[in-house]
N, C-alpha and C positions, 0 to 999 in steps of 0.2 A: 227761295220758297221750297219747302219740302213737300213733295206730292205724295201724301200718305194714301194708301188704298186698303180698304177693308172689305173682305169677301162677304157677300150675302147671297142667299138662295131662297127659292120658293118652288114648291111642286103643286101642280093642280091637274085635275082630271080633264080629259077631252074624250071624244068618241074614238080617238085613235090610241088612247092610253095616256099614262101620265106624261106631263110635259114639265121640264125643269127649266127655270130661269135662274141664271147664276152669273156672278162676276163681282169685281173685275177679275179676269183670268190672265195668266201669264202666257207667253208664247209656247212654253213647254206644256202647259195644261191644254191649250187649244190644239196642239199637235196630236193629242191623244184621241181626238174626235175626227169624224168625217164632216164634210161640208156639203150640204145639199146642192144638187145640180140646179135646183130652181132659184138659187140666189145669184142672179146674173144681171141685176138692175144697173150696176155701175161698171162692171167689167166681167170677163169670163170667170166662172166660179173658182177655178184653180188660182188665178191671179188675185181675185178678191180675198181668198183665204190667206194667201201669202201677205197681202196688204194688212189684213187684220193682225197677223202674227207680228208684223213689223211694228204696227202701232202699239201693240201690247208691250213692246220692249222700250217704248219711249218713256221717259221719266214721268211725264204727265199723262201718258196714254192710258185709256181705259176701254176694255172690251167686255161687254155684258152680252151673254148669248141665251138663246132659247134652244133647248135640244130635246129631241125625241129619242130616247135611249142614248146612243152615242153619236147621233147625227144632228148637227147644228142646222136648225130650220129657220133661225132668225137671229138678229144681232143688232146692237147699237154701238157706235164708236164715239169716243171723246178724245180730243187732242187739241193742241194749240192751232190757231188758224194758219192756213197756208200762207207762206211768205209773200205770195203775190196778191193777197187780199188786203184791203184797207185795215182789217181787224188786227193784222200783225204789226201795224205801225205802233211804235212805242214799246214793243216787246213786253206786253203785260203778262207777267207770270200767272196772274189770277184770272186770266180770260181764256176759256177753253170753248171749243166748238163741238156741238153734236154734229159730227161730220156725215154720218150715214145711219139710216135705220131701214131694215128690210126684213120681211117675213114671207115665206113661200105661200102661194095661193091656198094650198090645202089647209093651212092653219089660220087663215084669216077668219075673223068672226069669233075668235076666242080671246080677244083683247090682248093678244100677245105683245103688240107694240106698246100699248099702255103699261103692261106689266114690266116690260123691259125698262121703261123709264122709271117706273115706281121703284123697282129693285135698285136701279142706279142711284136714286136719291136717298136710299136707306143709309148710305155711307155718309156719316156726319161730316166728313171732310169736304163734301160737295158744297157745304155752306160757306166755304172760303173762296168760291169761284163765282165769276159772272159767266153764265153758260149761254151761248147763242146757237141758233139754228137758222141757217138761210134756206128758206123754203121757196124753191123755184118750180113753177108748174111743169117745166120740161123734164123734171126728174120724176114726175108722178106717173103711176101706172094707170093712166086713163083708159087705155085700151083693154087691159086685163080686168079692171073693175067695172068698166062700162059706166063710170060716173062722169058727170060734167065737171068742168074745171072748178066751179063754185061748190058743188057737192063734195068734191075731193078735198077742197080747201077746208070745208067744215069738218071732215073726218080728221084731217091732219091737225087742225086746231084742237079738237077734242082729245086726240092722243097726246099732244104736247102739254095740254092742261094737266094731264095725269102726272106729268113730271114737274109741274109748276112753271112751265114756260108760257108766256103770254105775248101777244103781238106788241111790237114796239116800233114807233116811227123812225125813219132813217131817210137820208137822201142818197144812199148807195145806188149808183146807176143801174146795176143789175136788178136790184129789188124793185126799183120804181119803173123798170122797163115794161112791166105788166101789172095791172091792178090785182091779180090773184097772188102774185109773189108777196112774201112777207118776211120780216125779221122777227123771230121768236126769241124771247129773253127770260132768263131766270137769274136774279141777283141774290146770292147767298146772304144769310144773316150776318156773317162775319166779314163781309167785304167792306173795306174802309171807304170813307167818303172820297178820298183822293182817287181811288180806282174808279169809283162811279163817275166822277167828274171827267176823268180821262176817257172813259168809255163813251160818255155823252158827247165828248169832242169827236170821237171816231164816228159815232152815229151820224153826225152832221158835218163830216169832214169836207165835203164839197162846198158847203156854205162857208165854212171857215177859210178854205183856200181861196174862194172868190173874194171874200172880204179882205183877206191879206193882200191879194193882187191889186185891189183897189186902194190899198193903203189905209183901210179903216181900222 
């Protein structure tokens, strides 16, 4: 599968000045910018910026950023699922994961997260993918936003809807370990039925493994 990437951008005004949403960007393009110290939800900012540049170099990797002047204040990543996750079984070339999305507190309230997803989906090649996002409540900034788990879940769902991702049932152990967790999915218009069937098998892999063990 050839992973074609087409750049798109959007500029909109905020009380802090113009904000640019753009991508997918290469590692060379990312290196021209600074990475805000407030982007530390997953690892220290320096390490996270290095991770983004590495993902940008993957054949299927996509990084879309939000920047204020030359400073990255938000981003979203797309890449193949981690080899340790069930979603990597079968090595589906047309299955990619929205691995992380983050925006610094100062720019929350401007729909930056939703805009990141909308710009991501402007690339027509995204219609060739099944896109998933594993939403775990322990990754959410409940303390910083002062939202309850369920209010944060509503915010996350609304943001994901902007990119066309909707909740999908699964028996993945980590997802079902807490009722607030959820699997969000977007199936592109050009995804073949065979890939959808294979993905459906992965969604309920535990059930299939149980039935296989019973000889059913």
